[in-house]
C-alpha positions as CSV (number, residue, x, y, z in Angstrom):
1,M,196.7,240.7,64.0
2,S,193.2,239.2,64.4
3,F,192.1,236.4,66.6
4,L,191.9,234.1,63.5
5,D,195.5,234.8,62.6
6,V,196.7,234.0,66.1
7,L,194.7,230.8,66.1
8,L,196.1,229.7,62.7
9,A,199.6,230.5,63.8
10,F,199.1,228.4,67.0
11,L,197.7,225.5,65.1
12,A,200.5,225.7,62.6
13,F,203.4,225.8,65.1
14,Y,202.1,223.7,68.0
15,P,203.0,220.3,66.4
16,V,206.5,221.6,65.5
17,V,207.2,223.0,68.9
18,T,205.9,220.0,70.8
19,G,207.7,217.6,68.5
20,A,211.0,219.4,69.1
21,A,210.3,219.4,72.8
22,W,209.8,215.6,72.8
23,M,212.9,215.0,70.7
24,V,215.1,217.2,73.0
25,G,213.6,215.5,76.0
26,G,214.3,212.0,74.6
27,V,217.9,212.9,73.8
28,L,218.4,214.4,77.3
29,F,216.9,211.3,78.9
30,R,219.2,209.1,76.9
31,I,222.3,211.1,77.9
32,L,221.5,211.8,81.5
33,E,219.3,209.0,82.9
34,E,219.4,205.8,80.9
35,R,222.0,203.3,81.9
36,S,224.1,202.0,79.1
37,A,225.3,198.7,80.7
38,L,224.1,196.6,83.5
39,A,226.6,195.6,86.2
40,T,226.8,192.0,87.3
41,P,225.0,191.6,90.6
42,P,226.9,190.3,93.6
43,G,227.0,186.5,93.4
44,G,226.4,186.5,89.7
45,W,223.2,186.3,87.6
46,P,220.7,183.7,88.6
47,G,220.0,180.8,86.3
48,V,217.0,181.0,84.0
49,T,215.1,178.0,82.6
50,V,212.8,178.6,79.6
51,L,210.1,176.0,79.2
52,V,208.8,175.6,75.7
53,P,205.7,173.4,75.4
54,A,205.7,171.6,72.0
55,Y,203.1,169.4,70.3
56,N,203.7,168.7,66.6
57,E,205.9,171.9,66.2
58,E,208.3,170.5,63.6
59,Q,207.7,173.5,61.3
60,V,208.5,176.2,63.9
61,I,210.6,174.7,66.7
62,A,213.9,175.4,65.0
63,R,213.1,179.2,64.8
64,C,211.9,179.1,68.4
65,V,215.2,177.5,69.6
66,Q,217.3,179.8,67.5
67,A,215.5,182.9,68.9
68,L,215.9,181.6,72.5
69,R,219.6,181.0,71.8
70,G,219.9,184.7,70.9
71,V,218.9,185.8,74.4
72,D,221.8,187.5,76.2
73,H,221.8,185.7,79.5
74,P,224.9,184.0,80.9
75,D,223.1,181.0,82.5
76,L,220.2,180.2,80.2
77,E,218.7,176.7,80.0
78,I,216.1,175.8,77.3
79,L,213.9,172.9,78.1
80,I,211.5,171.7,75.3
81,L,208.5,169.8,76.7
82,N,207.4,167.5,73.9
83,D,203.9,166.3,74.6
84,G,203.8,163.2,72.5
85,S,204.3,164.7,69.1
86,A,203.7,162.5,66.1
87,D,206.2,164.5,63.9
88,R,209.9,165.2,64.1
89,T,209.7,168.0,66.7
90,V,212.4,166.5,69.0
91,D,214.8,165.7,66.1
92,V,214.5,169.2,64.6
93,A,215.0,170.8,68.0
94,T,218.1,168.8,68.8
95,T,219.9,169.0,65.5
96,R,220.5,172.8,65.5
97,G,224.0,172.8,66.8
98,W,223.5,173.3,70.5
99,P,220.8,170.9,71.5
100,P,218.3,172.0,74.2
101,R,217.1,169.4,76.7
102,T,213.9,167.7,75.7
103,S,211.3,165.9,77.8
104,N,209.2,163.4,76.0
105,S,205.8,162.5,77.4
106,P,204.1,160.0,75.1
107,G,200.4,160.4,75.0
108,G,200.4,163.7,76.8
109,S,200.2,162.2,80.2
110,W,201.7,164.1,83.2
111,R,203.4,161.9,85.8
112,P,204.2,163.5,89.1
113,D,206.5,160.7,90.1
114,I,209.2,161.8,87.6
């Protein structure tokens, strides 16, 4: 067997062998190391508030709220910060079954006294 034959055999089988090694390693990691379910921490999960800034987002706010409702968290609050939209952003966001809390700030002014 010449050097060229050995080199061609190496180049032909190297991707197959390394691919098989990666697949076996992935399966072993899944079986032995990766946790399947998270345990609830002592005292329960902390609350999470998601702030969604919105300005004239009538076309996309419904999909955004729907995607956030799909988050698997026991104590999730969605707060939509409407920055004086001229369209129906607030109406669309609150008419999707479970309404998120909305904060209207006409003119986009921030007031620290609220």
